[in-house]
C-alpha positions as CSV (number, residue, x, y, z in Angstrom):
1,M,0.0,0.0,0.0
2,K,2.8,2.4,0.9
3,K,4.6,1.7,-2.4
4,K,1.4,2.4,-4.3
5,I,1.0,5.8,-2.6
6,L,4.6,6.7,-3.3
7,L,4.2,5.7,-7.0
8,T,1.0,7.8,-7.3
9,L,2.7,10.8,-5.7
10,W,5.7,10.3,-8.0
11,F,3.5,10.2,-11.1
12,S,1.5,13.2,-9.9
13,L,4.7,15.2,-9.4
14,L,6.0,14.2,-12.8
15,L,2.7,15.1,-14.5
16,T,2.7,18.5,-12.7
17,A,6.3,19.2,-13.8
18,I,5.5,18.3,-17.4
19,S,2.4,20.4,-17.4
20,F,4.3,23.4,-16.0
21,L,7.1,23.0,-18.6
22,F,4.5,22.8,-21.4
23,W,2.8,26.0,-20.1
24,Q,6.1,27.8,-19.8
25,N,7.6,26.8,-23.2
26,E,4.6,26.3,-25.4
27,F,1.0,26.9,-24.5
28,K,1.3,30.5,-23.1
29,Y,2.8,31.6,-26.4
30,S,-0.2,30.2,-28.3
31,L,-2.4,32.7,-26.5
32,P,-2.8,36.2,-27.8
33,T,-0.5,38.7,-26.1
34,P,-2.4,41.0,-23.7
35,I,-2.9,44.5,-25.0
36,P,-1.2,47.0,-22.7
37,K,-3.4,49.5,-20.9
38,D,-1.7,52.5,-22.4
39,Y,-1.7,51.1,-25.9
40,H,-2.3,53.6,-28.7
41,V,-3.8,52.0,-31.8
42,I,-2.0,52.7,-35.1
43,A,-4.4,52.0,-37.9
44,M,-3.4,50.3,-41.2
45,G,-2.6,52.9,-43.8
46,S,-1.3,55.4,-41.2
47,K,1.8,57.4,-42.1
48,I,4.7,56.1,-39.9
49,D,7.4,58.8,-39.6
50,L,10.6,56.9,-39.0
51,K,13.7,59.0,-39.6
52,C,15.8,55.9,-40.2
53,C,14.0,55.0,-43.4
54,M,13.7,58.2,-45.3
55,A,16.8,58.0,-47.5
56,D,15.7,54.9,-49.3
57,H,12.6,55.0,-51.4
58,R,12.0,51.2,-51.3
59,P,9.3,49.7,-49.1
60,V,10.5,49.0,-45.5
61,F,10.2,45.8,-43.6
62,I,10.9,46.0,-39.9
63,H,11.4,42.8,-37.8
64,F,10.7,43.5,-34.1
65,F,12.9,41.0,-32.3
66,N,13.8,39.9,-28.8
67,P,16.7,37.4,-28.6
68,E,15.4,36.1,-25.3
69,C,11.9,35.4,-26.6
70,P,11.3,31.8,-27.6
71,C,8.9,32.8,-30.4
72,S,11.5,35.2,-31.8
73,R,14.2,32.6,-31.7
74,F,12.0,30.1,-33.6
75,N,11.4,32.4,-36.5
76,V,15.0,33.5,-37.1
77,P,15.5,31.1,-40.1
78,H,12.2,32.3,-41.7
79,V,13.2,36.0,-41.4
80,T,16.6,35.2,-42.7
81,E,15.0,33.5,-45.7
82,L,12.8,36.6,-46.3
83,I,15.8,38.9,-46.2
84,K,17.7,36.7,-48.7
85,K,14.7,36.4,-51.1
86,Y,13.5,40.1,-51.0
87,G,16.5,42.1,-49.8
88,D,17.1,43.7,-53.2
89,R,13.6,45.1,-53.4
90,I,12.7,45.6,-49.7
91,N,14.7,47.7,-47.2
92,F,14.9,45.3,-44.2
93,K,15.6,46.5,-40.7
94,I,15.7,44.7,-37.3
95,V,14.6,46.4,-34.1
96,V,15.9,44.6,-30.9
97,L,13.5,45.1,-28.0
98,N,15.2,43.9,-24.8
99,K,16.4,46.2,-22.0
100,Q,17.6,43.4,-19.7
101,K,20.6,42.4,-21.7
102,N,23.1,44.2,-24.1
103,F,23.4,42.9,-27.6
104,T,25.7,44.2,-30.3
105,I,24.7,45.1,-33.8
106,E,27.2,42.5,-35.0
107,E,25.7,39.7,-32.8
108,I,22.2,40.4,-34.2
109,Q,23.4,40.6,-37.8
110,K,25.3,37.3,-37.3
111,K,22.1,35.6,-36.0
112,F,20.3,36.6,-39.3
113,D,23.3,36.1,-41.5
114,A,22.6,39.6,-42.9
115,N,24.4,42.9,-43.0
116,I,21.3,45.0,-42.4
117,P,20.6,47.9,-40.1
118,V,19.9,47.0,-36.4
119,Y,18.2,49.4,-34.0
120,F,17.6,49.3,-30.2
121,D,14.8,51.9,-30.2
122,E,11.6,51.1,-28.3
123,G,10.1,54.2,-29.8
124,M,10.0,52.5,-33.2
125,A,7.7,49.8,-31.8
126,K,5.4,52.4,-30.3
127,S,5.3,54.4,-33.6
128,C,4.3,51.2,-35.4
129,G,1.8,50.0,-32.8
130,V,3.9,46.9,-31.9
131,F,3.6,45.5,-28.3
132,S,5.0,42.0,-28.7
133,T,7.8,40.1,-30.4
134,P,8.2,38.7,-32.9
135,Q,6.2,41.1,-35.1
136,A,6.5,42.1,-38.7
137,V,5.9,45.7,-40.0
138,L,5.8,46.5,-43.7
139,L,5.7,50.1,-44.9
140,D,5.0,51.0,-48.5
141,D,7.5,53.4,-50.3
142,S,5.6,56.4,-48.9
143,Q,6.0,55.0,-45.3
144,N,2.3,54.1,-44.9
145,L,1.6,51.1,-42.7
146,Y,0.8,48.3,-45.1
147,Y,1.0,45.3,-42.7
148,R,1.6,44.8,-39.0
149,G,1.3,41.3,-37.6
150,N,2.6,37.8,-37.3
151,Y,4.8,35.8,-39.7
152,N,2.8,32.6,-39.6
153,K,0.2,30.8,-37.6
154,T,2.8,28.2,-36.6
155,R,5.6,29.4,-34.3
156,Y,8.1,27.6,-36.6
157,C,6.8,29.4,-39.7
158,T,6.3,26.1,-41.5
159,N,2.7,26.5,-42.8
160,A,3.0,27.8,-46.4
161,D,-0.7,28.8,-46.4
162,S,-0.3,31.2,-43.5
163,N,3.0,32.9,-44.4
164,Y,1.3,36.2,-43.6
165,A,4.4,38.5,-43.7
166,Q,5.6,37.0,-47.0
167,Q,2.1,37.3,-48.5
168,A,2.1,41.0,-47.5
169,I,5.5,41.5,-49.2
170,E,4.3,39.8,-52.3
171,S,1.1,41.8,-52.4
172,L,3.0,45.1,-51.9
173,L,5.6,44.3,-54.6
174,K,2.7,43.5,-57.0
175,Q,1.2,46.9,-56.0
176,N,-2.0,45.4,-54.8
177,H,-4.2,46.7,-52.1
178,A,-3.2,45.2,-48.7
179,P,-4.7,41.7,-48.5
180,S,-7.3,40.9,-45.9
181,F,-5.9,38.6,-43.2
182,D,-7.6,36.6,-40.5
183,A,-7.3,37.3,-36.8
184,L,-4.3,35.0,-36.5
185,A,-2.3,37.3,-38.7
186,L,-3.2,40.5,-37.1
187,R,-3.6,39.7,-33.4
188,A,-0.3,39.8,-31.5
189,Y,1.1,36.5,-30.2
190,G,4.5,36.0,-28.6
191,C,6.4,37.8,-25.9
192,S,4.9,41.0,-24.4
193,L,7.1,44.1,-24.1
194,P,9.2,45.3,-22.4
195,K,10.1,41.9,-20.8
196,C,9.7,38.5,-22.3
197,T,6.5,37.6,-20.3
198,K,2.9,37.1,-21.0
């Protein structure tokens, strides 16, 4: 009888530990990121005045990235692919949003295997209406907000049907009106700012 109770306790503890790890590393990131109380909505089509992007008259793609955010880390290969595929027609930039740790521009460029501008400016997130990472922002060549949202409905960016950021790039390059996306594309998922928490 004592052995049975110990075995039951052991399995209960193991199940609790597995459930906690699943919550910490997977499930909580599949829930929408809570909208901050002081959030100021930036509507699609709004003019985004970013001084960093005025010299180049190409569309601008800004990747909002937190190296400590699991969701951000999972989509690095996908963003790298986008940079390689569209880098000659789109002006890519990375904005690192993490105040807890110092990262160098070179470290971030190495992660993405790309020599593109890297910024550490939280104001850019606020200007674009971004409050979680990872998030994609695409501005047309007049700096109007064309797309702000997720990369894919899967955190590993493996679903070709829901490559939202890539679909937005393709649509903009073809000079179409911004495509209509479902809630999974436009509702923020991932790590809330300024810290990697939910």
